[in-house]
N, C-alpha and C positions, 0 to 999 in steps of 0.2 A: 846124375850123381855118380860118384866113383866109389866102389867098394875096395877096401884095402885092409890088410892086416898090419897091426902095430905091435912090436915086442913089449914086454913088461918094462916099466920104469921110463917110458918115453913121454916127454912133455909135448902135448899137442897144442896147448894154448898156454900162454904166460899171463899172469896177473898184470893188469895195466898195459897190455899190449893192444895195439890197434886191431880192430876186428877184420879178418880177411876170410875166414872159413867158419862154417858150423858143421857139427857132426851128429849122426844118429848112431847110437850103440846097437849093433846087431848081435854081438856076443861079447862076453867079457865084462870088465868093470873098470871104472876110472875113479881116482881120488880127486876131490875138489879141495884145493889147498889155498890158504891165504898166508901172506907174510906179515907176522906181527912181532914187533920188537926184535927183528933180525932172525926169527926162527919161523919155519913153515909149520902150520897147523892144519890138520885135516878137518874140514868143516862139513863134508858131505861125500856122497858117493853117487856116481851115475851108473845105472845098470842097464840091462837089455831093454831097448825101447825108449830110453831117455834121450833127450836132446842136449847137446853141449854147445855153448857159444852162441846160442840163438838170440840172447838179449843184446849182446854186442853187435851182432849182424843186423837185427831188425831196427835197433835204436841208434846205431852207430855210436856206441859208447865203448870206452876202454873195457876190456874183459875184467870181470869182477874176481875171477879165480884163476889159479894155475890148474890145469887139468892134466893128470898124469896117469898113464895106464897102470893097473895093478898086476895084470897078467896079459897073456896074448889076447888081443881084442880085434874083432872085425868091426870096422866102422864104415858107414856111408858118409861121404863128405861132399860139400859143395861150396864153391867160392861165392862170396857175398855179391860181387858184381854180376856173376852169371845168374844167381838166384833172383836178384832184383830185376834184371833184364827179362827173365822169363815171366815174372809176375806182371811187369808193366806191359809186355808184348801181348799177353793173353789175359785180357781184363777179366773175363768171366771166371776162368780157371784160377787166375791169380788171386781173385777175391776169395774163392773157396780155400785155396792154400793158406792165405793169411788168416782167415777165420779159424781154420783148423789149428794153426800155430798158436793163435791167441787163446785157444782152449786150455793150453798148458798153463797151470796156475802161476808159475813163476813169471812167465811172459805177460800174462794178463794183469797180474798185480803190479808189475813194474810199470807197464804202460799206464795203468790206472793211477798209480801214485804220481807219475809225471803229469797226468791230466788234473789231479787234485792241486798240484802246485800251480798249474796254469790257471785253474779255476780261482784259487785264492788271489792270484795276481790280478785277474780280471774283475772279480767281484768284491774284493777286500774282506772276504770271509771264507770259511771252509764250508763244504756242502752240509747243510742242515745243522750249522753251528748254533743257530737260534731257533726257538720253537716256531712252528708253522712253516709253511712253504716247502715241505719236503718234495711234493710232486714237481714243483717248479725247479728245485735244486737237482732232482734226478734228471729232468730234461736238460738243464744247463750243463750238468756233468757229462751226460751222454754226448751232447753237441761238442763240448770241449774235447772229449776223448776222440771223437770222429775227426775233429780238426787236427788234433795231434797226430793221429794215424795218417791223415792225408799229408801232413808236413813231412812225415817219414817215408812217403812214397807208397803208402798202403791204402790207396783210394778204394772206397767201397767196403772196407773192413770195419767191423764193430766189435766191441766187447760184449760179453753176455749181460743180459739184464740182471741176473743174480749178483754178479760182481758189482755192478754200478749201484744197485739197490742196497747191497750190504755196506758199501763204502759210505753212502749217504746215511744209512741207518745209525751208524755209530757216532755221527755228528762231531767229528774232530776230537773225540775222546780216544782213550787207548782202545785198541782192539780188544774185544771182550775176552778172547782166549788168553791174550797176554796179561790183561788185568787179573784174570782168575788165577793164573800161574803165579804172578808176582804177589798177589794177596795171599795165596795159599802157603807160600814159603814161610813168611813171618808167623802166620797163624799156627803152623805146625811147630815152629820153634817155641812159641808161647805155651802151647800145650805140653811140650817136653819139659820146659822149665817148671810149669805149675805141677806137673806130675812128680817131678823130682823133689819139689818142696813139700808136697802133700804126703809123699811116701814116708817121711820121717814122723808124722803126727799120728 
């Protein structure tokens, strides 16, 4: 890996660019931006210890965000080809590296969502969409995820049991945190309206 300093307002990765490098933030911070309706919007921030560009590099997908330095940043970076050559040449260490990368929630969920799509294509249903057979679906999803990782060149890597179990547990419904948030907003608005109506009686 190469350590390098980058000045403020420098674009390291461009949205929809082919993946070539990934970065680890040693110091400083980066804005994550997306282009919507012709304007850039900040959707997140990468801080010390965060990875940038790892989904594009691991899954060979176009980058999801533009990543721009907010201030002077020290970053470690590695080329995709170099990284994959190291992982494939050192099977034991490569598996450990890939498993460590998959512990990052964003990478794990991205791979898992891709595995769910493949699961649906193979079995014509989503994991635990129908009552019964949860253990069988967990096993199938785990096998599908390992197959997907193998196709991506990450032989021997697996996702955590917690991620796979959680994905099966919600059974093709909305994620419970999202459902709670979406349900809570209208409930709050109803309470406001009722309160304003009752205030006059």
